[in-house]
VOBA-1610 file (N, C-alpha, C; in pm, whole numbers, padded with zeros to 5 digits, always signed):
BEGIN
Met-00144-01950-00532Met-00200-01959-00468Met-00351-01904-00428Thr-00460-01950-00384Thr-00544-01870-00385Thr-00570-01774-00208Pro-00550-01647-00207Pro-00565-01600-00033Pro-00687-01697+00045Pro-00671-01733+00161Pro-00774-01794+00238Pro-00870-01707+00316Met-00856-01606+00279Met-00954-01513+00374Met-00990-01354+00290Leu-01041-01390+00167Leu-01128-01288+00071Leu-01231-01226+00157Pro-01234-01094+00107Pro-01322-01027+00215Pro-01459-01077+00132Thr-01564-01032+00180Thr-01704-01001+00094Thr-01770-00868+00119Ser-01845-00868+00025Ser-01909-00715-00020Ser-02043-00675+00125Ser-02021-00602+00207Ser-02091-00567+00287Ser-02188-00439+00349Gly-02204-00413+00188Gly-02318-00325+00125Gly-02297-00287-00048Thr-02371-00226-00050Thr-02354-00170-00256Thr-02288-00155-00254Cys-02203-00180-00414Cys-02110-00199-00427Cys-02098-00094-00553Pro-02020-00029-00584Pro-02004+00088-00665Pro-01990+00022-00811Thr-01987+00095-00931Thr-01927+00055-01054Thr-01809+00121-01102Phe-01715+00045-01067Phe-01587+00102-01125Phe-01578+00112-01260Ala-01479+00263-01286Ala-01483+00338-01422Ala-01374+00371-01384Asn-01253+00401-01473Asn-01168+00453-01524Asn-01165+00600-01522Gly-01123+00691-01425Gly-01131+00839-01425Gly-01212+00813-01323Ala-01310+00774-01275Ala-01397+00837-01235Ala-01409+00788-01075Lys-01524+00854-00966Lys-01522+00850-00844Lys-01612+00706-00815Ala-01548+00661-00717Ala-01654+00521-00678Ala-01675+00546-00508Thr-01761+00531-00475Thr-01855+00557-00406Thr-01809+00440-00291Leu-01751+00406-00152Leu-01715+00275-00101Leu-01808+00296+00018Thr-01882+00203+00012Thr-01991+00218+00171Thr-01920+00072+00257Ala-01845+00124+00365Ala-01841-00030+00459Ala-01814+00050+00608Gly-01906-00035+00694Gly-01914-00039+00844Gly-01980+00122+00904Gly-02107+00157+00815Gly-02198+00243+00844Gly-02078+00400+00786Gln-01992+00339+00715Gln-01929+00503+00650Gln-01930+00531+00512Thr-01906+00610+00469Thr-01865+00632+00303Thr-01764+00712+00240Ile-01687+00668+00182Ile-01576+00738+00117Ile-01580+00740-00016Gln-01513+00830-00103Gln-01500+00841-00230Gln-01391+00823-00238Ala-01339+00718-00379Ala-01234+00691-00444Ala-01168+00678-00573Asp-01059+00755-00623Asp-01023+00780-00728Asp-01032+00619-00821Val-01024+00609-00944Val-01019+00478-00934Val-00925+00524-01143Trp-00808+00403-01163Trp-00744+00348-01265Trp-00756+00277-01256Met-00855+00208-01425Met-00800+00062-01468Met-00801+00056-01625Gly-00774-00071-01631Gly-00761-00050-01798Gly-00915-00157-01833Ser-00904-00182-01951Ser-01051-00208-01991Ser-01099-00360-02009Lys-00993-00459-01991Lys-00988-00608-02008Lys-01009-00631-01909Gly-00931-00611-01783Gly-00963-00703-01672Gly-00876-00808-01639Gly-00852-00863-01544Gly-00746-01028-01531Gly-00617-00964-01437Gly-00621-00844-01444Gly-00478-00831-01371Gly-00489-00799-01220Pro-00430-00696-01179Pro-00356-00724-01007Pro-00435-00550-00985Leu-00533-00588-00831Leu-00590-00441-00812Leu-00476-00421-00689Ile-00446-00257-00696Ile-00348-00183-00584Ile-00479-00077-00490Phe-00445-00142-00372Phe-00497-00016-00279Phe-00391+00100-00236Tyr-00437+00228-00304Tyr-00302+00327-00272Tyr-00446+00384-00147Trp-00310+00424-00029Trp-00331+00521+00067Trp-00199+00670+00061His-00318+00769+00039His-00233+00861+00067His-00175+00958+00156Gly-00105+01052+00187Gly-00064+01093+00304Gly-00144+01214+00376Thr-00026+01293+00403Thr-00149+01383+00502Thr-00177+01492+00440Gly-00280+01587+00426Gly-00284+01718+00263Gly-00246+01696+00193Ser-00280+01572+00157Ser-00267+01556+00026Ser-00353+01442-00017Ser-00337+01376-00220Ser-00472+01312-00224Ser-00397+01210-00341Ala-00496+01113-00337Ala-00433+00984-00427Ala-00402+01056-00588Thr-00501+01129-00620Thr-00510+01188-00779Thr-00382+01272-00794Leu-00310+01333-00673Leu-00170+01371-00684Leu-00055+01270-00644Glu-00046+01196-00606Glu+00042+01062-00595Glu+00029+00945-00648Val-00020+00907-00720Val-00040+00766-00745Val+00043+00819-00883Pro+00041+00892-00995Pro+00105+00923-01075Pro+00244+00923-01086Tyr+00275+00939-00930Tyr+00451+00937-00963Tyr+00497+00864-00878Ala+00418+00692-00845Ala+00384+00618-00785Ala+00376+00497-00891Phe+00355+00456-00968Phe+00244+00430-01054Phe+00283+00455-01203Asp+00331+00361-01289Asp+00311+00393-01437Asp+00169+00371-01451Thr+00081+00415-01428Thr-00112+00362-01462Thr-00148+00346-01627Ser-00103+00375-01760Ser-00031+00304-01854Ser-00044+00176-01829Ala+00063+00134-01811Ala+00194+00002-01772Ala+00025-00083-01735Leu-00018-00031-01632Leu-00152-00049-01504Leu-00271-00089-01562Glu-00319-00007-01715Glu-00458+00004-01773Glu-00393-00137-01844Ser-00264-00145-01928Ser-00251-00211-02054Ser-00274-00397-01959Ala-00233-00412-01818Ala-00211-00508-01726Ala-00332-00583-01700Gly-00427-00490-01736Gly-00596-00538-01714Gly-00609-00490-01520Gly-00521-00443-01463Gly-00499-00366-01361Gly-00625-00315-01377Ile-00625-00274-01194Ile-00720-00125-01090Ile-00635-00064-00985Ile-00655+00073-00959Ile-00602+00116-00900Ile-00694+00190-00824Val-00718+00132-00668Val-00826+00210-00630Val-00779+00298-00483Gly-00772+00426-00488Gly-00706+00541-00452Gly-00827+00580-00335Pro-00866+00552-00229Pro-00930+00654-00154Pro-00910+00768-00124Glu-00983+00921-00067Glu-00993+01000-00057Glu-01012+01034+00093Ala-00932+01099+00220Ala-01021+01105+00325Ala-01071+01181+00352Ala-01063+01312+00295Ala-01103+01424+00318Ala-01279+01414+00301Thr-01285+01306+00225Thr-01424+01272+00204Thr-01538+01166+00303Arg-01441+01097+00360Arg-01526+01017+00486Arg-01625+01110+00563Thr-01734+01010+00544Thr-01834+01022+00663Thr-01866+00923+00760Gly-01925+00973+00882Gly-01922+00856+01002Gly-01814+00900+01090Thr-01759+00829+01215Thr-01670+00774+01270Thr-01631+00713+01294Pro-01444+00733+01221Pro-01351+00635+01208Pro-01355+00604+01396Thr-01255+00473+01371Thr-01187+00455+01532Thr-01007+00357+01517Gly-00953+00374+01580Gly-00854+00339+01555Gly-00701+00403+01441Asn-00679+00539+01481Asn-00586+00622+01395Asn-00472+00493+01380Thr-00420+00535+01265Thr-00307+00443+01230Thr-00164+00572+01202Gly-00218+00660+01199Gly-00110+00798+01121Gly-00129+00946+01102Asp-00174+00962+01186Asp-00184+01176+01220Asp-00312+01229+01169Asp-00361+01117+01224Asp-00557+01135+01238Asp-00607+01117+01089Val-00524+01089+00983Val-00555+01086+00844Val-00606+00932+00841Trp-00560+00863+00858Trp-00635+00687+00854Trp-00625+00621+00973Tyr-00712+00543+00976Tyr-00771+00438+01109Tyr-00819+00343+01058Gln-00791+00231+01179Gln-00795+00131+01170Gln-00933+00033+01037Ser-01045+00131+01105Ser-01156+00131+01045Ser-01182+00150+00928Asp-01071+00224+00829Asp-01060+00244+00687Asp-01031+00131+00646Ala-00985+00000+00680Ala-00950-00091+00652Ala-01062-00164+00599Ala-01171-00151+00614Ala-01293-00187+00584Ala-01367-00160+00428Phe-01304-00041+00406Phe-01317+00019+00272Phe-01221-00036+00147Met-01125-00080+00174Met-01041-00167+00101Met-01076-00315+00137Asp-01138-00351+00243Asp-01227-00478+00218Asp-01320-00456+00070Gln-01410-00393+00148Gln-01549-00369+00001Gln-01468-00342-00153Ala-01357-00265-00140Ala-01302-00244-00280Ala-01274-00414-00367Val-01220-00480-00305Val-01165-00573-00311Val-01266-00658-00335Ala-01364-00664-00233Ala-01473-00758-00232Ala-01591-00720-00332Cys-01602-00586-00392Cys-01659-00524-00539Cys-01599-00559-00637Ala-01471-00597-00635Ala-01382-00567-00800Ala-01389-00693-00767Ile-01457-00803-00725Ile-01358-00929-00761Ile-01535-00970-00826Gln-01629-00951-00740Gln-01755-00927-00843Gln-01774-00885-00919Gln-01720-00745-00945Gln-01768-00652-01116Gln-01687-00708-01225Leu-01529-00739-01168Leu-01411-00743-01263Leu-01317-00854-01237Pro-01302-00931-01366Pro-01220-01007-01374Pro-01037-01024-01312Val-01079-00921-01123Val-00944-00949-01066Val-00870-01094-01086Asp-00753-01047-01102Asp-00706-01191-01020Asp-00651-01168-00871Thr-00709-01244-00781Thr-00719-01261-00631Thr-00608-01287-00608Arg-00500-01361-00655Arg-00369-01395-00607Arg-00252-01226-00608His-00293-01159-00678His-00284-00973-00688His-00332-00896-00655Ile-00348-00911-00524Ile-00439-00801-00419Ile-00279-00724-00330His-00285-00624-00332His-00134-00530-00332His-00205-00389-00291Thr-00082-00311-00165Thr-00132-00225-00085Thr+00052-00137-00114Ala-00027+00011-00078Ala+00069+00091-00123Ala+00047+00265-00069Gly+00106+00349-00025Gly+00120+00408+00045Gly+00206+00542+00092Tyr+00163+00687+00102Tyr+00332+00746+00164Tyr+00281+00845+00268Ser+00345+00837+00365Ser+00352+00904+00520Ser+00254+00878+00591Ala+00143+00915+00616Ala+00038+00877+00700Ala-00010+00761+00594Gly-00042+00752+00476Gly-00121+00680+00416Gly+00012+00512+00394Ala+00142+00494+00404Ala+00218+00441+00447Ala+00172+00421+00564Leu+00187+00417+00675Leu+00177+00345+00828Leu+00022+00320+00789Gln-00070+00366+00675Gln-00182+00290+00685Gln-00174+00119+00602Ala-00086+00198+00514Ala-00072+00035+00418Ala+00053-00094+00494Val+00109-00026+00599Val+00211-00108+00713Val+00058-00171+00790Tyr-00047-00136+00861Tyr-00129-00131+00901Tyr-00224-00270+00831Val-00303-00230+00730Val-00341-00325+00669Val-00239-00433+00629Trp-00080-00449+00645Trp+00024-00530+00611Trp-00062-00661+00714Tyr-00005-00572+00833Tyr-00061-00709+00930Tyr-00220-00720+00923Ala-00281-00620+00926Ala-00422-00674+00983Ala-00531-00776+00837Arg-00446-00754+00707Arg-00554-00816+00605Arg-00441-00914+00566Ser-00320-00947+00629Ser-00269-01047+00594Ser-00331-01194+00506Gly-00477-01228+00558Gly-00475-01302+00484Gly-00570-01308+00358Tyr-00506-01188+00280Tyr-00527-01192+00102Tyr-00424-01045+00090Leu-00333-01037+00075Leu-00252-00887+00065Leu-00131-01007-00016Ala-00109-00988-00078Ala+00029-01027-00163Ala+00183-00928-00122Ser+00166-00820-00175Ser+00241-00722-00144Ser+00266-00580-00116Ile+00379-00550-00103Ile+00301-00397-00049Ile+00461-00280-00058Ile+00428-00178-00116Ile+00529-00076-00129Ile+00466+00027+00013Ser+00607+00061+00112Ser+00559+00205+00150Ser+00683+00261+00166Tyr+00603+00381+00119Tyr+00715+00491+00098Tyr+00712+00639+00237Ser+00804+00592+00320Ser+00821+00685+00420Ser+00698+00636+00538Gly+00660+00497+00597Gly+00600+00487+00643Gly+00679+00382+00732Gly+00607+00252+00764Gly+00736+00133+00866Gly+00616+00100+00966Asp+00656+00088+01100Asp+00611+00063+01181Asp+00614+00166+01285Ala+00512+00251+01353Ala+00509+00317+01489Ala+00461+00308+01539Thr+00435+00154+01616Thr+00381+00115+01697Thr+00229+00145+01711Ile+00189+00263+01684Ile-00040+00322+01666Ile-00053+00219+01484Asn+00066+00182+01451Asn-00037+00117+01297Asn+00014-00089+01297Thr+00036-00153+01418Thr+00039-00231+01423Thr-00041-00299+01450Ala-00054-00444+01460Ala-00227-00494+01443Ala-00166-00670+01481Ala-00271-00767+01531Ala-00228-00867+01519Ala-00208-00923+01315Met-00134-01010+01319Met-00116-01122+01172Met-00309-01158+01169Gln-00346-01129+01093Gln-00455-01183+01011Gln-00443-01360+00987Asp-00308-01355+00894Asp-00246-01516+00869Asp-00113-01453+00898Pro-00100-01543+01011Pro+00093-01503+01040Pro+00145-01604+00993Ser+00062-01739+00875Ser+00196-01738+00746Ser+00254-01670+00650Asn+00180-01546+00635Asn+00169-01486+00518Asn+00230-01378+00549Ile+00352-01344+00511Ile+00443-01199+00532Ile+00461-01148+00408Ala+00392-01071+00324Ala+00376-01038+00230Ala+00520-00958+00215Pro+00567-01010+00113Pro+00665-00928+00055Pro+00702-00793+00040Ala+00780-00692+00065Ala+00772-00524+00099Ala+00865-00429-00007Ile+00893-00387-00068Ile+00957-00210-00052Ile+00932-00131+00025Val+01057-00100+00047Val+01068-00063+00181Val+01159+00083+00151Ala+01102+00166+00137Ala+01110+00263+00054Ala+01105+00438+00166His+01202+00513+00199His+01231+00618+00290His+01377+00680+00305Gly+01362+00812+00331Gly+01475+00916+00339Gly+01601+00842+00436Gly+01664+00976+00488Gly+01795+00959+00552Gly+01717+01000+00751Met+01851+00892+00744Met+01722+00988+00945Met+01774+01117+01011Gly+01660+01131+01062Gly+01686+01277+01055Gly+01655+01338+00962Val+01614+01334+00848Val+01568+01411+00735Val+01435+01384+00690Asp+01408+01271+00666Asp+01303+01243+00635Asp+01158+01155+00745Thr+01127+01322+00784Thr+01054+01316+00965Thr+00945+01416+00894Tyr+00798+01424+00982Tyr+00737+01477+00946Tyr+00692+01484+01143Thr+00635+01654+01177Thr+00594+01658+01260Thr+00438+01735+01295Val+00355+01666+01365Val+00248+01671+01354Val+00210+01786+01407Pro+00119+01856+01328Pro+00096+02005+01313Pro+00010+02061+01492Gly+00070+02172+01568Gly+00030+02194+01654Gly+00065+02121+01767Thr+00204+02016+01756Thr+00259+01939+01861Thr+00410+01939+01829Thr+00472+01883+01910Thr+00565+01847+01957Thr+00650+01700+01876Asp+00527+01598+01850Asp+00517+01461+01832Asp+00589+01450+01630Ser+00660+01380+01674Ser+00749+01363+01527Ser+00790+01240+01525Val+00764+01183+01381Val+00841+01056+01333Val+00935+01054+01235Asp+01019+01012+01273Asp+01134+00930+01173Asp+01119+00847+01087Phe+01076+00900+00962Phe+01035+00753+00883Phe+01175+00623+00844Ser+01284+00686+00862Ser+01372+00639+00840Ser+01391+00508+00981Gln+01386+00561+01129Gln+01338+00480+01218Gln+01239+00379+01228Thr+01139+00427+01186Thr+00973+00303+01170Thr+00994+00205+01060Ser+01141+00276+00928Ser+01099+00201+00883Ser+01201+00082+00901Ala+01318+00127+00977Ala+01438+00007+01032Ala+01305-00058+01137Ala+01273-00080+01173Ala+01187-00147+01297Ala+01057-00200+01194Trp+01046-00227+01114Trp+00911-00272+01031Trp+01030-00372+00940Glu+01161-00349+00881Glu+01233-00424+00833Glu+01259-00524+00946Ser+01289-00526+01069Ser+01321-00598+01188Ser+01181-00700+01179Val+01102-00670+01188Val+00964-00761+01157Val+00978-00855+01067Ile+01011-00814+00946Ile+00981-00892+00870Ile+01095-00975+00826Ser+01208-00916+00898Ser+01332-01050+00922Ser+01302-01161+01005Ala+01280-01114+01168Ala+01230-01181+01182Ala+01123-01302+01182Asp+01031-01232+01093Asp+00922-01357+01042Asp+01004-01437+00931His+01137-01438+00879His+01159-01480+00770His+01095-01451+00632Gly+01028-01307+00644Gly+00964-01288+00505Gly+01118-01196+00447Thr+01097-01120+00306Thr+01154-01073+00239Thr+01153-00905+00216Tyr+01255-00820+00255Tyr+01176-00690+00192Tyr+01308-00608+00094Ile+01264-00551+00069Ile+01401-00470-00051Ile+01402-00310+00042Asp+01502-00288+00049Asp+01529-00160+00191Asp+01588-00074+00051Cys+01521+00055+00016Cys+01553+00150-00073Cys+01551+00257+00017Asn+01665+00321+00045Asn+01732+00468+00122Asn+01786+00555+00072Asp+01719+00641-00003Asp+01765+00752-00122Asp+01810+00844-00035Gly+01798+00869+00136Gly+01899+00982+00192Gly+01832+01132+00149Gly+01688+01153+00103Gly+01606+01283+00104Gly+01545+01260+00212Asn+01469+01415+00193Asn+01387+01465+00346Asn+01261+01394+00249His+01151+01454+00317His+01002+01361+00312His+00949+01401+00256Leu+00971+01476+00170Leu+00922+01515+00036Leu+00963+01472-00033Ala+01090+01399-00061Ala+01131+01384-00166Ala+01051+01255-00281Phe+00984+01228-00172Phe+00866+01123-00243Phe+00821+01182-00402Phe+00827+01255-00378Phe+00800+01351-00484Phe+00892+01404-00622Gln+00984+01367-00586Gln+01176+01401-00667Gln+01203+01302-00702Thr+01254+01192-00633Thr+01309+01102-00629Thr+01230+00961-00609Arg+01224+00949-00456Arg+01164+00826-00409Arg+01057+00694-00493Ala+00914+00828-00555Ala+00835+00695-00629Ala+00919+00716-00728Pro+00940+00843-00809Pro+00964+00786-00937Pro+01084+00732-00963Asn+01190+00695-00908Asn+01263+00679-00946Asn+01255+00499-00904Leu+01068+00478-00824Leu+01093+00326-00784Leu+00979+00314-00889Lys+00905+00411-01020Lys+00794+00363-01084Lys+00828+00269-01183Pro+00992+00275-01246Pro+00944+00164-01335Pro+00942+00021-01320Val+00942+00018-01161Val+00967-00145-01147Val+00874-00149-01023Ser+00783-00063-01007Ser+00706-00088-00920Ser+00623-00159-00908Leu+00492-00146-01048Leu+00411-00266-01080Leu+00481-00427-01087Gln+00601-00404-01175Gln+00654-00542-01184Gln+00686-00616-01035Phe+00706-00538-00997Phe+00740-00610-00804Phe+00642-00680-00791Phe+00527-00573-00764Phe+00349-00631-00747Phe+00350-00760-00878Leu+00349-00750-00982Leu+00344-00881-01052Leu+00412-00998-01058Asp+00574-00966-00993Asp+00640-01070-00961Asp+00605-01105-00815His+00528-01023-00735His+00485-01140-00633His+00392-01158-00546Pro+00268-01253-00626Pro+00172-01346-00602Pro+00164-01371-00459Phe+00051-01379-00407Phe+00024-01376-00296Phe+00077-01558-00221Gly+00152-01568-00142Gly+00187-01652-00114Gly+00343-01711-00138Ile+00381-01636-00282Ile+00491-01688-00323Ile+00603-01733-00299Thr+00635-01860-00310Thr+00753-01916-00241Thr+00844-02060-00343Pro+00946-02032-00346Pro+01042-01878-00325Pro+01032-01759-00377Glu+01072-01711-00279Glu+01081-01558-00332Glu+01152-01587-00499Pro+01099-01488-00559Pro+01148-01527-00736Pro+01334-01407-00713Tyr+01384-01339-00673Tyr+01432-01233-00652Tyr+01585-01257-00588Thr+01646-01337-00634Thr+01761-01389-00574Thr+01868-01235-00580Thr+01838-01193-00661Thr+01947-01022-00683Thr+01832-00954-00771Leu+01807-00781-00740Leu+01723-00745-00761Leu+01748-00707-00936Pro+01620-00701-00981Pro+01622-00722-01119Pro+01634-00577-01139Ala+01700-00562-01266Ala+01735-00396-01339Ala+01640-00311-01343Gly+01670-00239-01330Gly+01583-00103-01322Gly+01568-00020-01200Phe+01571-00122-01045Phe+01569-00043-00937Phe+01686+00008-00949Pro+01676+00104-00813Pro+01808+00206-00823Pro+01897+00121-00740Ser+01996+00216-00747Ser+02135+00129-00687Ser+02132+00149-00528Tyr+02081+00237-00499Tyr+02052+00252-00327Tyr+01959+00131-00271Cys+01916+00096-00384Cys+01825-00033-00266Cys+01898-00148-00260Lys+01848-00195-00176Lys+01882-00329-00100Lys+01807-00451-00047Leu+01853-00589-00107Leu+01784-00743-00088Leu+01795-00785+00039Asp+01704-00801+00147Asp+01726-00875+00239Asp+01599-00992+00246Gly+01646-01096+00237Gly+01536-01178+00301Gly+01545-01294+00261Pro+01488-01441+00199Pro+01546-01598+00219Pro+01510-01652+00092Gly+01530-01519-00013Gly+01544-01545-00150Gly+01700-01589-00192
//
């Protein structure tokens, strides 16, 4: 099924190359993005959002087998928030990412379609912490083309919700998080704290209410367990989950979890 709301380019497209920086320009703003890609094309596009005080270059190798991604003809684009220019609007997570930043994802998708043989049924997103809140924001706001998503300590924290762009597409999700009261983040200089076990459960309730599918992966760890267990334990299956879930797939292909998923992951949905 071809996504009905694929974006079009809103400015000059960068040249995507493996290991090189790409300059994404959209909405009067500019941001630098890191790129992992193969040479043959024709595979998935994954847009990755990093966490507070972190970077895509640090996180992506924990979360994805980039060699397998390159062999599949895919591309990962990971913007670096510290390189943003212009004035962002609509905070979606700890003053790291904003609603207006979704335009960078639109531009990356549009330009990759122009430049590479991207499989438009396979446009996915993932992120950690503030980046996972942003990924969940685009789960709502870009449901017109988003195929599936992985949230590492993200979920629904109210500030990152939006109207569904395409209410008929409830993109399947892996909802990875730690234990209640330990997978938390406190905004520096404030007493504002987010419990990602709770925000993940809140988002799962939305998915269930809309008859969607999610895989809950509660490793019981703290917030920084992303680097020790959360992402590494899912790395063997993260790319395959995306490949198994193209845009609008029905019925859900997983009736039970495939081999490779951690034992603490549980499937919930209409599969």
